[in-house]
Backbone as CSV, one residue per row, in Angstrom:
resi,resn,N_x,N_y,N_z,CA_x,CA_y,CA_z,C_x,C_y,C_z
1,MET,-88.359,55.744,141.839,-87.024,56.211,141.602,-87.030,57.380,140.619
2,VAL,-87.883,57.304,139.647,-87.976,58.372,138.665,-88.486,59.641,139.329
3,MET,-89.398,59.533,140.267,-89.938,60.700,140.959,-88.853,61.445,141.731
4,ARG,-87.997,60.698,142.393,-86.919,61.345,143.134,-86.008,62.125,142.196
5,HIS,-85.689,61.531,141.110,-84.804,62.184,140.146,-85.415,63.490,139.644
6,ILE,-86.690,63.486,139.389,-87.381,64.694,138.926,-87.404,65.738,140.036
7,THR,-87.633,65.343,141.272,-87.679,66.279,142.389,-86.311,66.941,142.594
8,ILE,-85.273,66.152,142.557,-83.929,66.707,142.732,-83.594,67.643,141.578
9,GLU,-83.950,67.250,140.384,-83.646,68.063,139.218,-84.380,69.390,139.276
10,LYS,-85.633,69.390,139.732,-86.389,70.642,139.815,-85.852,71.542,140.924
11,GLY,-85.386,70.977,142.020,-84.895,71.774,143.142,-83.474,72.280,142.952
12,TRP,-82.714,71.637,142.083,-81.311,71.992,141.878,-81.108,73.451,141.455
13,PRO,-81.839,73.990,140.486,-81.624,75.396,140.112,-81.914,76.359,141.267
14,VAL,-82.903,76.041,142.083,-83.234,76.909,143.215,-82.090,76.895,144.230
15,LEU,-81.592,75.696,144.556,-80.472,75.597,145.498,-79.221,76.275,144.938
16,TYR,-78.974,76.074,143.682,-77.818,76.688,143.035,-77.920,78.213,143.103
17,PHE,-79.088,78.745,142.790,-79.324,80.185,142.820,-79.141,80.732,144.238
18,MET,-79.680,80.031,145.236,-79.554,80.480,146.628,-78.082,80.464,147.065
19,GLY,-77.344,79.456,146.643,-75.924,79.373,146.983,-75.129,80.512,146.372
20,VAL,-75.390,80.802,145.124,-74.693,81.899,144.444,-75.028,83.230,145.109
21,CYS,-76.294,83.441,145.443,-76.706,84.689,146.104,-76.032,84.841,147.462
22,SER,-75.988,83.757,148.255,-75.354,83.869,149.569,-73.869,84.148,149.452
23,LEU,-73.186,83.518,148.503,-71.767,83.804,148.312,-71.556,85.254,147.883
24,PHE,-72.432,85.753,147.033,-72.345,87.138,146.589,-72.515,88.089,147.772
25,LEU,-73.519,87.844,148.612,-73.767,88.713,149.762,-72.625,88.654,150.767
26,VAL,-72.110,87.470,151.037,-70.982,87.341,151.958,-69.770,88.073,151.389
27,GLY,-69.530,87.929,150.109,-68.413,88.621,149.468,-68.585,90.121,149.495
28,LEU,-69.805,90.579,149.267,-70.080,92.007,149.259,-69.880,92.607,150.643
29,VAL,-70.398,91.969,151.656,-70.265,92.473,153.019,-68.821,92.361,153.485
30,GLY,-68.155,91.273,153.152,-66.783,91.056,153.590,-65.787,91.994,152.931
31,CYS,-66.071,92.501,151.752,-65.117,93.332,151.021,-65.300,94.821,151.277
32,SER,-66.392,95.216,151.860,-66.624,96.642,152.037,-65.848,97.155,153.246
33,LYS,-65.366,98.371,153.126,-64.632,99.017,154.208,-65.423,100.227,154.663
34,ALA,-65.230,100.572,155.910,-65.916,101.730,156.461,-65.402,102.999,155.782
35,PRO,-66.279,103.964,155.523,-65.817,105.226,154.941,-64.944,105.982,155.949
36,VAL,-64.027,106.781,155.449,-63.146,107.563,156.321,-63.300,109.046,156.002
37,THR,-63.058,109.870,157.004,-63.104,111.317,156.840,-61.834,111.910,157.431
38,LEU,-61.091,112.632,156.613,-59.881,113.312,157.077,-60.279,114.571,157.834
39,THR,-59.678,114.799,159.004,-60.033,115.981,159.780,-58.893,116.989,159.888
40,SER,-57.654,116.504,160.087,-56.550,117.454,160.240,-55.215,116.812,159.889
41,VAL,-54.252,117.685,159.636,-52.878,117.283,159.342,-51.973,118.314,159.998
42,GLN,-50.884,117.842,160.578,-49.884,118.781,161.092,-48.510,118.133,161.071
43,PHE,-47.486,118.979,161.062,-46.108,118.502,161.066,-45.571,118.576,162.485
44,LEU,-44.992,117.478,162.930,-44.406,117.405,164.266,-42.891,117.310,164.119
45,GLU,-42.176,118.054,164.951,-40.718,118.057,164.870,-40.064,117.622,166.171
46,SER,-40.824,117.398,167.201,-40.231,117.138,168.519,-40.194,115.656,168.888
47,LEU,-40.408,114.758,167.943,-40.433,113.330,168.256,-39.063,112.675,168.180
48,ASP,-38.110,113.310,167.524,-36.789,112.704,167.336,-35.988,112.763,168.633
49,LYS,-35.368,111.646,168.954,-34.550,111.572,170.176,-33.057,111.529,169.840
50,GLY,-32.660,112.139,168.724,-31.250,112.227,168.391,-30.825,111.454,167.161
51,SER,-31.658,110.564,166.649,-31.253,109.758,165.490,-31.312,110.550,164.190
52,GLY,-32.160,111.563,164.131,-32.325,112.337,162.907,-33.310,111.722,161.939
53,ASN,-33.804,110.541,162.242,-34.736,109.868,161.336,-36.191,110.271,161.562
54,PHE,-36.485,110.852,162.712,-37.872,111.198,163.016,-38.022,112.684,163.324
55,ASP,-37.204,113.521,162.669,-37.311,114.954,162.903,-38.380,115.608,162.034
56,ARG,-38.959,114.864,161.087,-40.063,115.361,160.258,-41.144,114.283,160.229
57,VAL,-42.197,114.526,160.991,-43.283,113.549,161.099,-44.592,114.232,160.737
58,LEU,-45.383,113.561,159.926,-46.693,114.058,159.516,-47.752,113.340,160.335
59,GLN,-48.589,114.108,161.009,-49.693,113.531,161.776,-50.970,113.687,160.956
60,ILE,-51.587,112.558,160.597,-52.824,112.541,159.813,-53.942,112.079,160.732
61,CYS,-54.974,112.905,160.888,-56.072,112.560,161.792,-57.371,112.345,161.021
62,PHE,-58.142,111.383,161.492,-59.427,111.017,160.906,-60.536,111.291,161.918
63,SER,-61.778,111.244,161.464,-62.905,111.487,162.360,-63.118,110.332,163.333
64,ALA,-62.622,109.147,162.985,-62.749,107.961,163.842,-61.508,107.089,163.644
65,PRO,-61.180,106.254,164.616,-60.033,105.350,164.439,-60.238,104.428,163.239
66,LEU,-59.168,104.131,162.526,-59.259,103.235,161.370,-59.515,101.811,161.843
67,LYS,-60.436,101.136,161.168,-60.757,99.738,161.481,-60.238,98.790,160.412
68,ASP,-59.830,99.340,159.265,-59.338,98.551,158.141,-58.032,99.159,157.634
69,THR,-57.397,98.460,156.716,-56.177,98.956,156.081,-56.548,99.732,154.820
70,TYR,-55.976,100.915,154.676,-56.222,101.777,153.524,-54.877,102.173,152.918
71,TYR,-54.917,102.631,151.677,-53.729,103.174,151.027,-53.920,104.681,150.930
72,HIS,-52.866,105.445,151.147,-52.979,106.897,151.022,-51.850,107.447,150.161
73,LYS,-52.164,108.550,149.500,-51.173,109.311,148.739,-51.078,110.690,149.375
74,VAL,-49.857,111.218,149.393,-49.615,112.534,149.976,-48.841,113.379,148.974
75,ALA,-49.247,114.634,148.838,-48.511,115.617,148.040,-48.253,116.817,148.947
76,ILE,-46.981,117.061,149.227,-46.580,118.172,150.092,-45.910,119.223,149.216
77,VAL,-46.351,120.476,149.337,-45.755,121.588,148.587,-45.380,122.674,149.594
78,THR,-44.100,123.070,149.584,-43.646,124.111,150.508,-43.791,125.488,149.861
79,LYS,-43.529,126.521,150.638,-43.614,127.890,150.119,-42.544,128.169,149.068
80,GLU,-41.454,127.387,149.071,-40.404,127.520,148.056,-40.677,126.623,146.856
81,ASN,-41.839,126.026,146.807,-42.293,125.143,145.730,-41.525,123.812,145.675
82,VAL,-41.016,123.358,146.816,-40.440,122.018,146.917,-41.614,121.054,147.021
83,LYS,-41.622,120.027,146.156,-42.738,119.073,146.133,-42.251,117.690,146.545
84,ILE,-42.947,117.106,147.490,-42.669,115.741,147.933,-43.947,114.939,147.719
85,LEU,-43.858,113.885,146.910,-45.009,113.030,146.613,-44.696,111.618,147.079
86,GLY,-45.667,110.984,147.705,-45.455,109.612,148.155,-46.755,108.993,148.616
87,GLY,-46.643,107.828,149.182,-47.829,107.132,149.656,-47.448,105.906,150.447
88,GLY,-48.464,105.234,150.944,-48.236,104.019,151.718,-49.524,103.556,152.356
89,PHE,-49.425,102.440,153.044,-50.601,101.875,153.695,-50.775,102.458,155.089
90,LEU,-52.023,102.682,155.454,-52.391,103.075,156.812,-53.165,101.909,157.405
91,LYS,-52.679,101.385,158.514,-53.304,100.221,159.140,-53.878,100.617,160.489
92,PRO,-54.861,99.869,160.977,-55.355,100.140,162.335,-54.191,100.047,163.329
93,LEU,-54.193,100.925,164.304,-53.093,100.956,165.265,-53.289,99.897,166.341
94,ALA,-52.426,98.913,166.370,-52.517,97.854,167.378,-52.141,98.390,168.758
95,SER,-51.208,99.338,168.803,-50.752,99.872,170.086,-51.775,100.801,170.734
96,ASP,-52.607,101.450,169.927,-53.632,102.353,170.459,-54.835,102.356,169.518
97,PRO,-55.717,101.353,169.630,-56.843,101.243,168.693,-57.862,102.374,168.789
98,THR,-57.782,103.205,169.834,-58.734,104.310,169.967,-58.205,105.614,169.372
99,SER,-56.950,105.620,168.930,-56.354,106.839,168.379,-56.913,107.134,166.987
100,LYS,-57.273,108.386,166.779,-57.788,108.819,165.480,-56.663,109.309,164.567
101,CYS,-55.455,109.444,165.105,-54.344,110.023,164.353,-53.246,109.001,164.074
102,HIS,-52.654,109.116,162.898,-51.537,108.273,162.479,-50.319,109.153,162.271
103,LEU,-49.172,108.679,162.715,-47.917,109.392,162.523,-47.157,108.737,161.384
104,ARG,-46.720,109.544,160.428,-45.970,109.033,159.274,-44.667,109.812,159.157
105,ASN,-43.566,109.102,159.057,-42.262,109.713,158.854,-42.238,110.300,157.437
106,VAL,-42.010,111.599,157.322,-42.030,112.255,156.009,-40.948,111.677,155.097
107,TYR,-39.834,111.243,155.660,-38.768,110.645,154.847,-39.226,109.351,154.171
108,SER,-40.249,108.698,154.715,-40.736,107.450,154.099,-41.453,107.708,152.773
109,TYR,-41.755,108.960,152.475,-42.390,109.295,151.197,-41.369,109.452,150.064
110,ILE,-40.088,109.382,150.374,-39.057,109.460,149.338,-39.109,108.184,148.501
111,ASN,-39.139,108.358,147.185,-39.188,107.208,146.275,-38.355,107.518,145.033
112,LYS,-38.394,106.636,144.059,-37.560,106.796,142.857,-37.905,108.048,142.058
113,ASP,-39.105,108.582,142.217,-39.515,109.778,141.484,-39.263,111.068,142.269
114,SER,-38.727,110.958,143.474,-38.460,112.134,144.305,-37.296,112.931,143.727
115,PRO,-37.253,114.239,144.032,-36.133,115.047,143.541,-34.805,114.578,144.151
116,ILE,-33.725,114.888,143.450,-32.395,114.580,143.976,-32.227,115.349,145.288
117,GLU,-31.559,114.739,146.238,-31.363,115.346,147.565,-32.697,115.566,148.292
118,ALA,-33.656,114.687,148.077,-34.979,114.829,148.700,-34.888,114.864,150.221
119,ARG,-34.013,114.062,150.791,-33.880,114.029,152.247,-33.461,115.397,152.790
120,GLN,-32.496,116.035,152.135,-32.044,117.349,152.588,-33.117,118.408,152.343
121,LEU,-33.835,118.299,151.230,-34.930,119.242,150.958,-36.009,119.142,152.032
122,ILE,-36.332,117.921,152.437,-37.331,117.739,153.499,-36.820,118.365,154.790
123,LYS,-35.577,118.097,155.125,-34.996,118.623,156.362,-34.991,120.155,156.367
124,ASP,-34.684,120.764,155.223,-34.573,122.221,155.148,-35.916,122.934,154.994
125,TYR,-36.849,122.346,154.261,-38.055,123.088,153.879,-39.376,122.553,154.429
126,VAL,-39.457,121.266,154.723,-40.728,120.715,155.217,-40.749,120.857,156.734
127,VAL,-41.078,122.058,157.164,-41.174,122.368,158.591,-42.491,123.095,158.838
128,ALA,-42.982,122.992,160.055,-44.229,123.668,160.412,-44.103,125.162,160.130
129,GLY,-45.110,125.723,159.479,-45.117,127.135,159.123,-44.559,127.424,157.739
130,ASN,-43.958,126.432,157.093,-43.367,126.646,155.774,-44.020,125.792,154.686
131,VAL,-45.092,125.109,155.015,-45.766,124.241,154.042,-47.019,124.959,153.553
132,SER,-47.100,125.160,152.237,-48.264,125.865,151.696,-49.451,124.934,151.465
133,GLN,-49.192,123.673,151.066,-50.298,122.747,150.797,-49.910,121.309,151.115
134,VAL,-50.880,120.566,151.615,-50.753,119.113,151.758,-52.056,118.515,151.242
135,LEU,-51.945,117.703,150.211,-53.106,116.995,149.668,-53.004,115.544,150.111
136,ILE,-54.063,115.056,150.738,-54.095,113.653,151.164,-55.268,112.988,150.472
137,GLN,-55.001,111.845,149.850,-56.025,111.031,149.198,-55.974,109.636,149.811
138,VAL,-57.147,109.114,150.162,-57.235,107.789,150.781,-57.998,106.866,149.840
139,TYR,-57.474,105.661,149.661,-58.062,104.651,148.773,-58.311,103.363,149.556
140,ASN,-59.277,102.570,149.100,-59.511,101.257,149.711,-58.316,100.341,149.506
141,GLU,-57.737,100.376,148.324,-56.574,99.554,147.967,-55.564,100.445,147.246
142,LYS,-54.355,99.946,147.057,-53.349,100.704,146.308,-53.852,100.897,144.886
143,PRO,-53.962,102.155,144.422,-54.513,102.394,143.085,-53.609,101.849,141.985
144,GLU,-54.240,101.222,141.014,-53.521,100.642,139.875,-53.578,101.558,138.656
145,GLY,-54.589,102.381,138.590,-54.769,103.235,137.423,-55.419,104.545,137.810
146,LYS,-56.658,104.709,137.369,-57.356,105.971,137.585,-58.474,105.847,138.618
147,GLU,-58.278,105.003,139.638,-59.294,104.873,140.678,-59.476,106.192,141.418
148,LEU,-60.688,106.452,141.820,-60.981,107.659,142.579,-60.774,107.387,144.066
149,PRO,-60.275,108.378,144.800,-60.096,108.179,146.242,-61.446,108.134,146.956
150,ILE,-61.480,107.433,148.097,-62.714,107.401,148.896,-62.769,108.607,149.825
151,ALA,-61.615,109.232,150.060,-61.551,110.461,150.856,-60.390,111.295,150.326
152,GLU,-60.594,112.602,150.335,-59.567,113.511,149.814,-59.733,114.854,150.498
153,LYS,-58.615,115.458,150.890,-58.702,116.774,151.511,-57.405,117.537,151.269
154,LEU,-57.557,118.826,150.996,-56.427,119.723,150.790,-56.299,120.619,152.019
155,PHE,-55.137,120.597,152.631,-54.858,121.435,153.793,-53.879,122.514,153.357
156,ARG,-54.102,123.752,153.817,-53.265,124.881,153.403,-52.608,125.551,154.608
157,ASN,-51.477,126.172,154.323,-50.746,126.989,155.302,-50.495,126.260,156.615
158,LEU,-49.706,125.227,156.524,-49.367,124.449,157.726,-47.987,124.831,158.236
């Protein structure tokens, strides 16, 4: 009986170590997301069918379809120096999993920090040919502080 107790006691640290390592590896593999590469951005104006809610749409394209959920930040600056800042989650497209492009309603970037009359400013100034810069930053999760983006690209003269 004493021999069994000694055998179990000697094997316990090894089993414990192996268990911790396997949980670490499973956690590491399970938490990692595929890297993303931004390829293009453009403003679409022909998607609205009369409601007025989809007359300003931003098309964000990646090198490959998204397989995970990411958070993105957008900074739009027009030639008149109108600035629209916002963000949101980008999820894999269930309706078209092979699509590399995501459509985002520009009005959805309006938030509490947006300028007064932001909706009218977007309608008047955020149009194709009048945007001087669009900065897009992609993060694994919604940033809480000073996290660095996993992908970032500045597009000019859109």
